[in-house]
N, C-alpha and C positions, 0 to 999 in steps of 0.2 A: 522636860528636864531633864537635854542635852545642854541645851545652851544656858541652861543658867552654869553648868558645869564648866561649856568652856569663855564662860564671864567673869566667872573665878578664878580659871586661873591666869586668864589675861589682865584683871584684877590683880593678880598679887602677885604677874610679874612689874606690874604700875611701880606696888608699894614696895617690893622687893629691890628695886633699881634708888628707889627716893632712901629707906633705914637704912642700905647695907655701904652708900659714897662716903656717906661722916668717919664711917669705920673704916674703909682704905685709904682712903684720905689723911689720918688718926693712924692706922697702920708703916706709913710715906715718913711720916711725918718721927716716929719714934725710932722706928729700923734710923733713921739719917743720923737721928741723934744719936744713936749704938755707937753707928759709924765713925764721929767722929766725937767718940770719950765721950758723949753729955748722958745723961739722964734721961730728959725727951717727956715731953708731957705725958700723958697718961690716952691708951688709947682711941674710949670718949671724948677726950677733949670738944675734937669740933661739933660734938652733939650739944655738947654743956656752952661749947659759946657763939651758935647759932640760936639755943634756948634765951640763952642774955639775951642778945641782942633786937630777937623777938620784945622783949618783952623793955623797949626802951625808948625811948621815946624818939619821933626819927626827924633828927634838925636837915631844914630843909636850907641853900643855899636862901642868895638874895640874888632876886630878880629868872629861878629855874623856871622855866614851864616846865607846860606835862608833859610833856615827853622827858625832860628827866622826873617826875612820880611816877610814870609807867610806864617806866625802861627795864627797873629788874621786876615787876611782873613779865613783863613779859620774855624776857630772860631765862625766869627762872622757867614760864608754862615748856616755851619754844623748846630747852635744853633736855625738861623732864620727861614731853613727847616723844623726840628724839632716843631720846636713851632707853625710853616703856619700848619702845618696838625695834627694839635689836631683840632678838632672840636670847637667852641666858637660859636657861633650862628644859628648852622645850622650844623647835620648830612647829609650822600650824597650827599654833590661837589664828584668834578669831579673828585680831585686825595683825596679822602678820599680814596678809595682801597689801598692807596698805609700808610696810617695813622697806621702801624701797629706798637704797644707798643711796639717792639724787637724791629725797627728800627726807631725807638726811644729815645729808653736804647742806642745802638747804634751806635747815632750821638754824641748823649751827650759824650760819654765815649770816640771817634772820639777824642772831639773836648778839651780835658784834659786832653786825654795824649801827644796831641800835643802841647798843654798849658804847662806841664811840663815837656818837649823835650828841649822845647825855655827855660823856668826858667833855668834851665842846660846849657846851649849849650852858653854860655857867661862866666860860670866859676865862678862866682860871690856864692860867702859865701849865703846868704841869696838867692839867686832862689837855691842854691839845696835845702837849709834847705828847701823851700818851694815846690820844684815839689815831697822831700824825700812824705811828709807830708800831701801832696796831692794825690799819691800812698799810703798816707795808707788807709786815709781816704775814696777811693775809692773800697778801696779792703775791708774797711767793709759794705760799705754803697750798692755796685752792687750786693751779694750774697741776701740781704736786698731787693733788690730790686727785683731783680727775681725772690722771693718769692711772691714778692708783686704779680705781674703777670702774677705771674704760678695760683695762688689763685682767680682773678680776671674772665680772664680767663675759669677757670672752673667750675669760676657760670654764667657766657654769654654763653659758651660756643668753645669763637671765640677771639682770640687777638688784629682784628678789633678794633681800638676807635666807629666810627660810630656807629655798631652795639653792643656795647657795654653798648653806653650809651643810642643806641634802647631799649636791653633789661631793660636795669637801670629803665627806664619810663612803660613800656610797658608789659615788664614779670612779673609774680611769684614770685618779690624777694622776699619779706617780708622782716623782721629783725633778720637779720644774725648774728651771734657771729663773724664767721668769716671775716664777714664786713667790722663790728666796730672795731675787732684784725688789719685789716690790714689798711686801719685806719690811725690808730697809727703808724703802719709803717713806714708807709706813707710818716707822716709830721714828723717824726726825720730823717727821707732819707732825703725829701725834704730842710729840718731843716741845716743838715750836705753836702747835694752837694750847697747849694749854700751860702755856705761856711755863716751862720749868729749863733748867737750867737747859746745856749753857745761854740759851734764849734769854731768860729772865731768869732772878730769884723773888721765890712766893714769897720768901722768907725776910726776905732786904726791903727797906724802905731810906733809899736812898737815889734823895731824887734825881741826880743823871746816869739814873739806871735803868729804872722805873718805864716798867711799859701798863700791864692788866692795873696792878697800884694805881698810877698814878690818873687811871679817868676812874676810880674808885672814888679816890680819894677825898673828896669831898661828901660820902654817901657817911647814912652812917640809922643806927635803930636799927628795925625791921625793912627797911631799905638793906644793908647791908648786911643778913643775914641770909637773905635774895640773890642777892651777888655772891656770899661764902656756898649758899647751898648748891648754887647750880654750877659752879666751878668745882666740888664737889664732884657733880653729877658730869659733867668737862669729862673728869679721869675717869669720873668708872663705865664710861658712855664707850671713850677711846678705847679699856682694856675691853670690855666688851666684843667689840667692831676689831677687836685683833683676835682675841678667843673664836670669837665665831666663825670671819672669816680665813683663818692660818690652823685655828687648833680647836673645830670643834668638837674635839672628840670626846662619847660619856656623853654627848647629851639625848635629848629622848625624841625623835624625832617621830614612828610609827607609831608606836607603842602610847596610849594617850590617858598610862594605870594612876596611883597616886604612889606606889613605884620607884615607875622610871621619872615621875619628876620630880622624886627626892634623890634616886640618884642622879641625873641633870646635876638639879643644885648643887649637892657636893662636888660633883666634879666642876662648878659652874665658878665655885669661892672657893674651891682649892686654886681655882685658876687664874685667878683675878687677885689675888690675896699672894701669890705666887710672884704677879708682877706688879705689887706692888711693893716686895722686898726690891726686887731685883732696880727697877726706876734709884731710889735715894744709889743700891750702887755702882750705876753708872756716871750719878749729881756728881756723887765725893771724889770721884779720880777725874773727873775735869773742871775746868775754871767757865763762870761764867764770861762769854764773848760780845767785841763790843758792836754797837750795832752797824760800824759799817761794815761786817762782816756775815752775817746775818742772807746775803744777796750766796754766799759762796755755800753756806750752811743748807737752805734750799733751794739753792739752782743743785747742789751733790742731790740734792733727792730728784729735785725735776729731773733731770739728766739719768737714773741705777730708772727711774718709775718710765722717762720716757725708750731707755737702751730697755728693760721689759718689754714693753709692749712692739719692738723691731723683731726683738728677741722667738716674743710668742710669731707675728706671725711669719716669720721664715722658719719657727717650726711646722705650722699649722700650711702654709704651703700662701703667696696671693692668691 
């Protein structure tokens, strides 16, 4: 009976991130429109868009290979698995042993690499431009992300997310300058990875500025629905990761009762909804930057994360 309960708890987390992801995207779009003095789309509009695309025919580009056809499924599956592994309302679930920071970074890199190859597969100019820019962003963002992983794992003594969250709650972490710096770097990396302003504008289709949209320009129907769902999942994933690593208060740790799960769920939904509101506030305050300024933006994230590692070593002793 206990194994059934644990399976149900793990399955609930998988369904939770999949169900909440379009809503979080809808909150971000609606609040951003309000800040721009527009009415904005309904909160449930992403659900309708995905549902509508799922029922449309997938028109394939001429000369598309098996890679082009299979990439949406690979991207969706890898992003969903990575998002479902991150502790949301409770730590120590059935598959928490596999919720490793390095594994999650690898899953996200797998989906990104496949999408970049698919963008170049059909031979269009926009797809090639988008793929090259995506790889540029990845080559700058991933080193900073790995330094974030290194810093957090050195503080907690592990790369397992459940153990990190429990250490942040119950351990004697205190106020650390290194954690503040690495939080700053993580936010910059999350903005770049999700193609948000100032790196990319997900609402535009201007050819000279497209990054993510350029790679998926030839997709339609159920394939585009999978990609849109994966994008919503990725945004929710980074919100969940930020909450789990830096603000894990409210999550159920030792108590596995339904009441503890409900309290943890309430805290989780409140925190990611707050992040979905804060994101458009930052986006409306800045303008999109040129491609040539990407290294400055992400180089700052890398330097900040490197400084956090250095300060951590200094504080703990070499």
